[in-house]
Each structure stands twice: as C-alpha cells, then as structure tokens.
ROMIBA-453376 format. One record per residue: chain; x, y, z of N, C-alpha, C in turn; residue in three letters. Coordinates in nm, 2 decimals. Layout:
N
+-----+--------+--------+--------+--------+--------+--------+--------+--------+--------+------+
| mol |    n_x |    n_y |    n_z |   ca_x |   ca_y |   ca_z |    c_x |    c_y |    c_z | type |
+-----+--------+--------+--------+--------+--------+--------+--------+--------+--------+------+
|   A |      X |      Y |      Z |      X |      Y |      Z |      X |      Y |      Z |  ALA |
...
+-----+--------+--------+--------+--------+--------+--------+--------+--------+--------+------+
REM end
This chain:
157
+-----+--------+--------+--------+--------+--------+--------+--------+--------+--------+------+
| mol |    n_x |    n_y |    n_z |   ca_x |   ca_y |   ca_z |    c_x |    c_y |    c_z | type |
+-----+--------+--------+--------+--------+--------+--------+--------+--------+--------+------+
|   A |   1.35 |   0.24 |   1.94 |   1.25 |   0.21 |   1.84 |   1.17 |   0.34 |   1.81 |  MET |
|   A |   1.16 |   0.37 |   1.68 |   1.09 |   0.50 |   1.64 |   0.94 |   0.48 |   1.65 |  THR |
|   A |   0.87 |   0.59 |   1.65 |   0.72 |   0.59 |   1.65 |   0.67 |   0.52 |   1.52 |  LEU |
|   A |   0.74 |   0.55 |   1.41 |   0.70 |   0.49 |   1.28 |   0.72 |   0.33 |   1.29 |  ARG |
|   A |   0.83 |   0.29 |   1.35 |   0.85 |   0.14 |   1.36 |   0.74 |   0.08 |   1.45 |  SER |
|   A |   0.70 |   0.14 |   1.55 |   0.59 |   0.09 |   1.64 |   0.46 |   0.09 |   1.57 |  ILE |
|   A |   0.43 |   0.20 |   1.49 |   0.31 |   0.20 |   1.41 |   0.31 |   0.09 |   1.30 |  ALA |
|   A |   0.43 |   0.06 |   1.24 |   0.43 |  -0.05 |   1.14 |   0.41 |  -0.18 |   1.21 |  GLU |
|   A |   0.47 |  -0.20 |   1.32 |   0.45 |  -0.33 |   1.40 |   0.30 |  -0.35 |   1.44 |  LEU |
|   A |   0.24 |  -0.24 |   1.48 |   0.10 |  -0.25 |   1.52 |   0.01 |  -0.28 |   1.40 |  ALA |
|   A |   0.05 |  -0.22 |   1.29 |  -0.03 |  -0.25 |   1.17 |  -0.02 |  -0.39 |   1.12 |  ALA |
|   A |   0.10 |  -0.45 |   1.13 |   0.12 |  -0.59 |   1.09 |   0.05 |  -0.68 |   1.19 |  TYR |
|   A |   0.06 |  -0.64 |   1.32 |  -0.01 |  -0.72 |   1.42 |  -0.16 |  -0.72 |   1.40 |  GLY |
|   A |  -0.22 |  -0.60 |   1.37 |  -0.36 |  -0.59 |   1.34 |  -0.40 |  -0.68 |   1.22 |  ALA |
|   A |  -0.32 |  -0.67 |   1.12 |  -0.34 |  -0.75 |   0.99 |  -0.34 |  -0.90 |   1.03 |  PHE |
|   A |  -0.24 |  -0.94 |   1.11 |  -0.23 |  -1.08 |   1.15 |  -0.35 |  -1.13 |   1.23 |  ALA |
|   A |  -0.40 |  -1.04 |   1.32 |  -0.52 |  -1.07 |   1.39 |  -0.64 |  -1.09 |   1.31 |  VAL |
|   A |  -0.66 |  -1.00 |   1.21 |  -0.78 |  -1.00 |   1.12 |  -0.77 |  -1.13 |   1.03 |  LEU |
|   A |  -0.65 |  -1.16 |   0.98 |  -0.64 |  -1.28 |   0.90 |  -0.66 |  -1.41 |   0.98 |  LEU |
|   A |  -0.61 |  -1.41 |   1.10 |  -0.63 |  -1.52 |   1.19 |  -0.78 |  -1.54 |   1.22 |  THR |
|   A |  -0.85 |  -1.43 |   1.25 |  -0.99 |  -1.44 |   1.28 |  -1.07 |  -1.49 |   1.15 |  ALA |
|   A |  -1.03 |  -1.44 |   1.03 |  -1.09 |  -1.49 |   0.91 |  -1.07 |  -1.63 |   0.89 |  ALA |
|   A |  -0.95 |  -1.69 |   0.92 |  -0.92 |  -1.82 |   0.89 |  -0.98 |  -1.91 |   1.00 |  SER |
|   A |  -1.02 |  -1.86 |   1.11 |  -1.08 |  -1.95 |   1.21 |  -1.23 |  -1.94 |   1.21 |  LEU |
|   A |  -1.29 |  -1.85 |   1.13 |  -1.43 |  -1.84 |   1.12 |  -1.49 |  -1.96 |   1.06 |  ALA |
|   A |  -1.60 |  -2.01 |   1.11 |  -1.66 |  -2.13 |   1.06 |  -1.71 |  -2.11 |   0.91 |  PRO |
|   A |  -1.69 |  -2.21 |   0.83 |  -1.74 |  -2.21 |   0.70 |  -1.89 |  -2.21 |   0.71 |  GLU |
|   A |  -1.96 |  -2.14 |   0.63 |  -2.11 |  -2.13 |   0.63 |  -2.17 |  -2.20 |   0.51 |  THR |
|   A |  -2.09 |  -2.27 |   0.44 |  -2.14 |  -2.34 |   0.32 |  -2.09 |  -2.26 |   0.19 |  GLY |
|   A |  -2.11 |  -2.33 |   0.09 |  -2.08 |  -2.27 |  -0.04 |  -2.18 |  -2.16 |  -0.08 |  ASN |
|   A |  -2.14 |  -2.04 |  -0.10 |  -2.24 |  -1.94 |  -0.14 |  -2.31 |  -1.97 |  -0.27 |  PRO |
|   A |  -2.24 |  -2.05 |  -0.35 |  -2.30 |  -2.08 |  -0.49 |  -2.41 |  -2.18 |  -0.47 |  ALA |
|   A |  -2.41 |  -2.26 |  -0.36 |  -2.52 |  -2.36 |  -0.34 |  -2.65 |  -2.29 |  -0.30 |  SER |
|   A |  -2.64 |  -2.17 |  -0.25 |  -2.77 |  -2.11 |  -0.21 |  -2.82 |  -2.02 |  -0.32 |  SER |
|   A |  -2.75 |  -2.02 |  -0.43 |  -2.80 |  -1.94 |  -0.54 |  -2.92 |  -2.01 |  -0.60 |  ALA |
|   A |  -3.02 |  -1.92 |  -0.65 |  -3.13 |  -1.97 |  -0.72 |  -3.10 |  -2.06 |  -0.84 |  ALA |
|   A |  -3.16 |  -2.17 |  -0.85 |  -3.13 |  -2.25 |  -0.97 |  -3.21 |  -2.19 |  -1.09 |  THR |
|   A |  -3.14 |  -2.19 |  -1.20 |  -3.20 |  -2.13 |  -1.31 |  -3.12 |  -2.15 |  -1.43 |  GLY |
|   A |  -3.09 |  -2.04 |  -1.50 |  -3.01 |  -2.06 |  -1.62 |  -2.86 |  -2.10 |  -1.58 |  SER |
|   A |  -2.80 |  -2.17 |  -1.67 |  -2.66 |  -2.22 |  -1.65 |  -2.57 |  -2.10 |  -1.63 |  GLY |
|   A |  -2.60 |  -1.99 |  -1.70 |  -2.51 |  -1.87 |  -1.69 |  -2.51 |  -1.82 |  -1.55 |  ALA |
|   A |  -2.63 |  -1.81 |  -1.48 |  -2.63 |  -1.76 |  -1.34 |  -2.56 |  -1.85 |  -1.26 |  ASN |
|   A |  -2.57 |  -1.99 |  -1.27 |  -2.51 |  -2.09 |  -1.19 |  -2.36 |  -2.07 |  -1.21 |  ASP |
|   A |  -2.31 |  -2.06 |  -1.33 |  -2.17 |  -2.04 |  -1.36 |  -2.12 |  -1.92 |  -1.30 |  ASP |
|   A |  -2.19 |  -1.81 |  -1.30 |  -2.15 |  -1.68 |  -1.24 |  -2.14 |  -1.70 |  -1.09 |  HIS |
|   A |  -2.24 |  -1.76 |  -1.03 |  -2.24 |  -1.78 |  -0.88 |  -2.12 |  -1.87 |  -0.84 |  ALA |
|   A |  -2.10 |  -1.97 |  -0.92 |  -1.98 |  -2.06 |  -0.89 |  -1.85 |  -1.99 |  -0.90 |  ALA |
|   A |  -1.84 |  -1.90 |  -1.00 |  -1.72 |  -1.82 |  -1.02 |  -1.69 |  -1.72 |  -0.90 |  ALA |
|   A |  -1.81 |  -1.66 |  -0.86 |  -1.80 |  -1.57 |  -0.74 |  -1.75 |  -1.65 |  -0.62 |  ILE |
|   A |  -1.81 |  -1.76 |  -0.59 |  -1.78 |  -1.85 |  -0.47 |  -1.63 |  -1.89 |  -0.49 |  ALA |
|   A |  -1.59 |  -1.93 |  -0.60 |  -1.45 |  -1.98 |  -0.62 |  -1.36 |  -1.87 |  -0.59 |  SER |
|   A |  -1.39 |  -1.75 |  -0.65 |  -1.30 |  -1.63 |  -0.62 |  -1.29 |  -1.59 |  -0.48 |  ASP |
|   A |  -1.41 |  -1.60 |  -0.40 |  -1.41 |  -1.58 |  -0.26 |  -1.32 |  -1.68 |  -0.19 |  GLN |
|   A |  -1.33 |  -1.81 |  -0.23 |  -1.25 |  -1.91 |  -0.17 |  -1.10 |  -1.89 |  -0.19 |  ASP |
|   A |  -1.07 |  -1.85 |  -0.32 |  -0.93 |  -1.82 |  -0.35 |  -0.88 |  -1.70 |  -0.27 |  ASP |
|   A |  -0.96 |  -1.60 |  -0.25 |  -0.92 |  -1.48 |  -0.17 |  -0.89 |  -1.52 |  -0.03 |  ARG |
|   A |  -0.98 |  -1.60 |   0.03 |  -0.97 |  -1.65 |   0.17 |  -0.84 |  -1.73 |   0.18 |  ARG |
|   A |  -0.81 |  -1.81 |   0.09 |  -0.69 |  -1.89 |   0.09 |  -0.57 |  -1.81 |   0.08 |  LEU |
|   A |  -0.58 |  -1.71 |  -0.01 |  -0.46 |  -1.61 |  -0.03 |  -0.44 |  -1.53 |   0.10 |  ALA |
|   A |  -0.55 |  -1.49 |   0.16 |  -0.54 |  -1.41 |   0.29 |  -0.46 |  -1.49 |   0.39 |  ASP |
|   A |  -0.50 |  -1.62 |   0.40 |  -0.43 |  -1.71 |   0.50 |  -0.28 |  -1.72 |   0.46 |  ARG |
|   A |  -0.26 |  -1.73 |   0.33 |  -0.12 |  -1.74 |   0.28 |  -0.04 |  -1.61 |   0.32 |  GLY |
|   A |  -0.10 |  -1.50 |   0.31 |  -0.04 |  -1.37 |   0.35 |   0.00 |  -1.37 |   0.50 |  ALA |
|   A |  -0.09 |  -1.42 |   0.58 |  -0.06 |  -1.44 |   0.72 |   0.06 |  -1.53 |   0.74 |  LEU |
|   A |   0.06 |  -1.64 |   0.67 |   0.17 |  -1.73 |   0.68 |   0.30 |  -1.68 |   0.64 |  LEU |
|   A |   0.29 |  -1.60 |   0.53 |   0.41 |  -1.53 |   0.47 |   0.48 |  -1.44 |   0.58 |  PHE |
|   A |   0.39 |  -1.38 |   0.66 |   0.45 |  -1.30 |   0.77 |   0.49 |  -1.38 |   0.89 |  ALA |
|   A |   0.41 |  -1.47 |   0.92 |   0.43 |  -1.54 |   1.06 |   0.54 |  -1.65 |   1.04 |  THR |
|   A |   0.55 |  -1.72 |   0.92 |   0.65 |  -1.82 |   0.91 |   0.79 |  -1.76 |   0.88 |  LYS |
|   A |   0.80 |  -1.63 |   0.87 |   0.93 |  -1.57 |   0.85 |   0.97 |  -1.54 |   0.71 |  GLY |
|   A |   0.88 |  -1.57 |   0.61 |   0.92 |  -1.55 |   0.47 |   0.95 |  -1.40 |   0.44 |  CYS |
|   A |   0.88 |  -1.32 |   0.52 |   0.90 |  -1.17 |   0.51 |   1.04 |  -1.13 |   0.56 |  ILE |
|   A |   1.11 |  -1.21 |   0.63 |   1.24 |  -1.19 |   0.68 |   1.35 |  -1.19 |   0.57 |  GLY |
|   A |   1.32 |  -1.26 |   0.46 |   1.42 |  -1.28 |   0.35 |   1.37 |  -1.24 |   0.22 |  CYS |
|   A |   1.23 |  -1.23 |   0.20 |   1.18 |  -1.20 |   0.07 |   1.10 |  -1.08 |   0.08 |  HIS |
|   A |   1.10 |  -0.99 |  -0.03 |   1.01 |  -0.88 |  -0.04 |   0.89 |  -0.92 |  -0.12 |  MET |
|   A |   0.78 |  -0.85 |  -0.09 |   0.66 |  -0.87 |  -0.16 |   0.58 |  -0.75 |  -0.16 |  HIS |
|   A |   0.51 |  -0.71 |  -0.26 |   0.43 |  -0.58 |  -0.26 |   0.32 |  -0.58 |  -0.15 |  ALA |
|   A |   0.27 |  -0.69 |  -0.11 |   0.17 |  -0.70 |  -0.01 |   0.23 |  -0.65 |   0.13 |  ALA |
|   A |   0.36 |  -0.64 |   0.14 |   0.42 |  -0.60 |   0.26 |   0.53 |  -0.50 |   0.22 |  PHE |
|   A |   0.48 |  -0.38 |   0.19 |   0.57 |  -0.27 |   0.14 |   0.68 |  -0.22 |   0.23 |  PRO |
|   A |   0.67 |  -0.25 |   0.36 |   0.77 |  -0.20 |   0.45 |   0.88 |  -0.30 |   0.48 |  ASN |
|   A |   0.86 |  -0.42 |   0.42 |   0.97 |  -0.52 |   0.43 |   1.09 |  -0.48 |   0.35 |  ALA |
|   A |   1.21 |  -0.48 |   0.41 |   1.32 |  -0.43 |   0.34 |   1.43 |  -0.54 |   0.32 |  ARG |
|   A |   1.42 |  -0.65 |   0.38 |   1.52 |  -0.75 |   0.36 |   1.51 |  -0.81 |   0.23 |  MET |
|   A |   1.63 |  -0.84 |   0.17 |   1.63 |  -0.90 |   0.04 |   1.74 |  -1.01 |   0.03 |  LYS |
|   A |   1.72 |  -1.11 |   0.11 |   1.82 |  -1.22 |   0.11 |   1.78 |  -1.31 |   0.00 |  VAL |
|   A |   1.66 |  -1.34 |  -0.02 |   1.60 |  -1.42 |  -0.13 |   1.54 |  -1.33 |  -0.23 |  GLY |
|   A |   1.49 |  -1.39 |  -0.34 |   1.43 |  -1.31 |  -0.45 |   1.30 |  -1.24 |  -0.41 |  PRO |
|   A |   1.27 |  -1.12 |  -0.47 |   1.15 |  -1.05 |  -0.46 |   1.04 |  -1.14 |  -0.51 |  ASP |
|   A |   0.94 |  -1.17 |  -0.44 |   0.83 |  -1.26 |  -0.49 |   0.71 |  -1.18 |  -0.54 |  LEU |
|   A |   0.72 |  -1.05 |  -0.55 |   0.60 |  -0.98 |  -0.61 |   0.57 |  -1.03 |  -0.75 |  THR |
|   A |   0.66 |  -1.04 |  -0.83 |   0.64 |  -1.08 |  -0.97 |   0.63 |  -1.23 |  -1.00 |  GLY |
|   A |   0.62 |  -1.31 |  -0.89 |   0.63 |  -1.46 |  -0.91 |   0.52 |  -1.51 |  -1.00 |  LEU |
|   A |   0.40 |  -1.46 |  -1.00 |   0.30 |  -1.51 |  -1.09 |   0.33 |  -1.51 |  -1.24 |  PRO |
|   A |   0.41 |  -1.41 |  -1.27 |   0.46 |  -1.39 |  -1.42 |   0.57 |  -1.48 |  -1.45 |  GLU |
|   A |   0.66 |  -1.51 |  -1.35 |   0.78 |  -1.59 |  -1.37 |   0.76 |  -1.74 |  -1.34 |  ARG |
|   A |   0.68 |  -1.78 |  -1.26 |   0.68 |  -1.91 |  -1.21 |   0.65 |  -2.02 |  -1.31 |  ALA |
|   A |   0.56 |  -1.99 |  -1.40 |   0.52 |  -2.08 |  -1.51 |   0.64 |  -2.11 |  -1.60 |  ALA |
|   A |   0.74 |  -2.02 |  -1.61 |   0.85 |  -2.03 |  -1.71 |   0.97 |  -2.08 |  -1.64 |  THR |
|   A |   0.98 |  -2.11 |  -1.52 |   1.10 |  -2.14 |  -1.44 |   1.15 |  -2.29 |  -1.48 |  ARG |
|   A |   1.05 |  -2.39 |  -1.48 |   1.09 |  -2.52 |  -1.50 |   1.01 |  -2.59 |  -1.60 |  VAL |
|   A |   1.07 |  -2.64 |  -1.71 |   0.99 |  -2.70 |  -1.82 |   0.91 |  -2.81 |  -1.76 |  SER |
|   A |   0.78 |  -2.81 |  -1.80 |   0.69 |  -2.92 |  -1.76 |   0.61 |  -2.89 |  -1.63 |  GLY |
|   A |   0.64 |  -2.78 |  -1.56 |   0.56 |  -2.74 |  -1.44 |   0.49 |  -2.61 |  -1.46 |  LEU |
|   A |   0.36 |  -2.61 |  -1.43 |   0.30 |  -2.48 |  -1.44 |   0.33 |  -2.40 |  -1.31 |  ASP |
|   A |   0.28 |  -2.28 |  -1.30 |   0.31 |  -2.19 |  -1.19 |   0.28 |  -2.25 |  -1.05 |  ALA |
|   A |   0.16 |  -2.31 |  -1.04 |   0.12 |  -2.37 |  -0.92 |   0.22 |  -2.49 |  -0.87 |  ARG |
|   A |   0.24 |  -2.58 |  -0.96 |   0.33 |  -2.69 |  -0.94 |   0.47 |  -2.64 |  -0.90 |  ALA |
|   A |   0.52 |  -2.54 |  -0.97 |   0.66 |  -2.48 |  -0.94 |   0.66 |  -2.43 |  -0.80 |  TYR |
|   A |   0.56 |  -2.35 |  -0.76 |   0.55 |  -2.28 |  -0.63 |   0.54 |  -2.39 |  -0.52 |  VAL |
|   A |   0.45 |  -2.49 |  -0.54 |   0.42 |  -2.59 |  -0.44 |   0.55 |  -2.67 |  -0.42 |  ARG |
|   A |   0.62 |  -2.71 |  -0.53 |   0.75 |  -2.79 |  -0.51 |   0.85 |  -2.70 |  -0.44 |  GLN |
|   A |   0.86 |  -2.58 |  -0.47 |   0.96 |  -2.49 |  -0.41 |   0.93 |  -2.47 |  -0.26 |  SER |
|   A |   0.81 |  -2.47 |  -0.22 |   0.77 |  -2.46 |  -0.08 |   0.80 |  -2.59 |   0.00 |  LEU |
|   A |   0.77 |  -2.71 |  -0.07 |   0.79 |  -2.84 |  -0.01 |   0.94 |  -2.88 |  -0.01 |  ARG |
|   A |   1.01 |  -2.84 |  -0.11 |   1.14 |  -2.88 |  -0.12 |   1.22 |  -2.75 |  -0.15 |  GLU |
|   A |   1.25 |  -2.67 |  -0.05 |   1.32 |  -2.54 |  -0.07 |   1.44 |  -2.54 |  -0.15 |  PRO |
|   A |   1.52 |  -2.65 |  -0.15 |   1.64 |  -2.66 |  -0.22 |   1.63 |  -2.71 |  -0.36 |  GLY |
|   A |   1.51 |  -2.73 |  -0.41 |   1.48 |  -2.79 |  -0.54 |   1.53 |  -2.70 |  -0.65 |  ALA |
|   A |   1.51 |  -2.57 |  -0.64 |   1.55 |  -2.48 |  -0.74 |   1.62 |  -2.36 |  -0.67 |  TYR |
|   A |   1.72 |  -2.31 |  -0.74 |   1.79 |  -2.19 |  -0.69 |   1.78 |  -2.08 |  -0.80 |  ARG |
|   A |   1.74 |  -1.97 |  -0.75 |   1.74 |  -1.85 |  -0.83 |   1.87 |  -1.78 |  -0.81 |  VAL |
|   A |   1.93 |  -1.74 |  -0.91 |   2.07 |  -1.67 |  -0.89 |   2.04 |  -1.53 |  -0.83 |  SER |
|   A |   2.10 |  -1.52 |  -0.71 |   2.10 |  -1.39 |  -0.64 |   2.25 |  -1.37 |  -0.59 |  THR |
|   A |   2.27 |  -1.26 |  -0.53 |   2.40 |  -1.23 |  -0.48 |   2.42 |  -1.30 |  -0.34 |  SER |
|   A |   2.31 |  -1.35 |  -0.29 |   2.32 |  -1.41 |  -0.16 |   2.35 |  -1.57 |  -0.17 |  SER |
|   A |   2.42 |  -1.61 |  -0.07 |   2.45 |  -1.76 |  -0.07 |   2.36 |  -1.83 |   0.03 |  THR |
|   A |   2.27 |  -1.76 |   0.09 |   2.18 |  -1.82 |   0.19 |   2.09 |  -1.92 |   0.12 |  ALA |
|   A |   2.05 |  -2.02 |   0.19 |   1.96 |  -2.13 |   0.14 |   1.82 |  -2.11 |   0.21 |  LEU |
|   A |   1.72 |  -2.13 |   0.14 |   1.59 |  -2.12 |   0.20 |   1.57 |  -2.24 |   0.30 |  MET |
|   A |   1.53 |  -2.22 |   0.42 |   1.51 |  -2.33 |   0.51 |   1.38 |  -2.41 |   0.48 |  PRO |
|   A |   1.38 |  -2.53 |   0.52 |   1.26 |  -2.61 |   0.52 |   1.17 |  -2.57 |   0.63 |  ASP |
|   A |   1.05 |  -2.52 |   0.60 |   0.97 |  -2.47 |   0.70 |   0.87 |  -2.58 |   0.75 |  LEU |
|   A |   0.88 |  -2.70 |   0.71 |   0.80 |  -2.80 |   0.75 |   0.65 |  -2.76 |   0.74 |  GLN |
|   A |   0.61 |  -2.72 |   0.62 |   0.47 |  -2.68 |   0.60 |   0.38 |  -2.80 |   0.57 |  LEU |
|   A |   0.26 |  -2.78 |   0.63 |   0.15 |  -2.88 |   0.61 |   0.10 |  -2.86 |   0.46 |  SER |
|   A |   0.02 |  -2.95 |   0.41 |  -0.03 |  -2.94 |   0.28 |  -0.12 |  -2.81 |   0.27 |  ASP |
|   A |  -0.20 |  -2.79 |   0.37 |  -0.29 |  -2.67 |   0.38 |  -0.21 |  -2.54 |   0.37 |  ALA |
|   A |  -0.09 |  -2.54 |   0.45 |  -0.01 |  -2.42 |   0.45 |   0.05 |  -2.40 |   0.31 |  GLN |
|   A |   0.09 |  -2.51 |   0.24 |   0.15 |  -2.50 |   0.11 |   0.05 |  -2.44 |   0.01 |  VAL |
|   A |  -0.08 |  -2.49 |   0.03 |  -0.18 |  -2.44 |  -0.06 |  -0.22 |  -2.29 |  -0.04 |  GLU |
|   A |  -0.22 |  -2.25 |   0.09 |  -0.24 |  -2.11 |   0.13 |  -0.13 |  -2.02 |   0.08 |  SER |
|   A |  -0.01 |  -2.06 |   0.10 |   0.11 |  -1.97 |   0.05 |   0.11 |  -1.97 |  -0.10 |  LEU |
|   A |   0.08 |  -2.08 |  -0.17 |   0.07 |  -2.08 |  -0.31 |  -0.04 |  -1.98 |  -0.36 |  THR |
|   A |  -0.15 |  -1.99 |  -0.30 |  -0.26 |  -1.90 |  -0.34 |  -0.22 |  -1.75 |  -0.32 |  ALA |
|   A |  -0.15 |  -1.72 |  -0.21 |  -0.10 |  -1.59 |  -0.19 |   0.00 |  -1.55 |  -0.29 |  PHE |
|   A |   0.09 |  -1.63 |  -0.31 |   0.21 |  -1.60 |  -0.40 |   0.16 |  -1.58 |  -0.55 |  LEU |
|   A |   0.05 |  -1.65 |  -0.58 |   0.01 |  -1.65 |  -0.72 |  -0.13 |  -1.57 |  -0.73 |  LEU |
|   A |  -0.17 |  -1.50 |  -0.62 |  -0.30 |  -1.43 |  -0.62 |  -0.33 |  -1.34 |  -0.75 |  TRP |
|   A |  -0.23 |  -1.26 |  -0.79 |  -0.26 |  -1.17 |  -0.91 |  -0.29 |  -1.25 |  -1.03 |  SER |
|   A |  -0.23 |  -1.38 |  -1.04 |  -0.25 |  -1.46 |  -1.16 |  -0.38 |  -1.52 |  -1.15 |  ALA |
|   A |  -0.42 |  -1.57 |  -1.02 |  -0.55 |  -1.62 |  -1.00 |  -0.67 |  -1.53 |  -1.03 |  LEU |
|   A |  -0.65 |  -1.41 |  -0.98 |  -0.76 |  -1.31 |  -0.99 |  -0.78 |  -1.26 |  -1.13 |  SER |
|   A |  -0.66 |  -1.25 |  -1.21 |  -0.67 |  -1.19 |  -1.35 |  -0.71 |  -1.30 |  -1.44 |  SER |
|   A |  -0.71 |  -1.44 |  -1.40 |  -0.75 |  -1.54 |  -1.49 |  -0.91 |  -1.55 |  -1.50 |  ALA |
|   A |  -0.97 |  -1.48 |  -1.42 |  -1.12 |  -1.48 |  -1.42 |  -1.18 |  -1.37 |  -1.50 |  ARG |
+-----+--------+--------+--------+--------+--------+--------+--------+--------+--------+------+
REM end
C-alpha cells in the first residue's frame, strides 16, 4: 500500500467520522423559530436559511452513506474524486438528468424509486452488473437523495 493510498483512506475515514458526528449531534431546534418576528421577508429569509441548513445536513449524511453503503465501489461522484470504479453510471450529473429519465417523475421521485427498487430502471452502460438492493430505510433514502441531488437543491434557492 502506498503512502498516497494510506493518506486517501485516512482522509475518507476522517470525513466519515465528521459526518457521523454531525448526524448524531442533537437537534437544537429550528434556527428560523428563534428569528425575531417582524416583516414577512425576514421570516421567509430565515426559513430559507434554516431549510438550506437542513438540506445540507441531510446531504452530508447522504455522502457518508454513499461511502459506507458501498455506492462508491461502483459509482463515481465528484464529491469523491479519488474513486475510480465505474461499474455503474457516474452520478455527478444526476441532478441534471434525473428529472428527464422517466416521464411523470421529477428528479426526487426518480432517485427515491431507484434507491428503493434498484432494478426499476437500467441505464445503458457497458457493464452487465445489477445494482444490489441495499435494504435502505426511508431516512437513508432521503439522505442519499439529498446528497445525489444537492447541486439542484442548492441552486434552486
């Protein structure tokens, strides 16, 4: 094992520890609820900030799941630039593609169904491998969906 490989593993480990700590931290309430009541614009802004923070926390948990559930073993994603396996499709551009994959499903619905029912949709690749059913809980599906669609969530604000 090379020094670079060891450093990469250590970095992923540190990332996993930080995300785990963040996901286990007790919720301290909705930051928007402690905002001063006043004009509707301030309330809307505070709610948008709180929602963005909640989305970010959910996406961070999803990134941890992406690494720990083994997604990184088959899929590439820009959040994990050292991942080199490409058995399944690169998921970096998923926010732009997901809403157009299945008629009648928006991006979130498509990603959720793909996670819950891995065989529901096949993307043509040179691989014949099938995505395994990871037996994800609803919370895990939501976290992974937030991670996979994060760039779309953050740019929608």
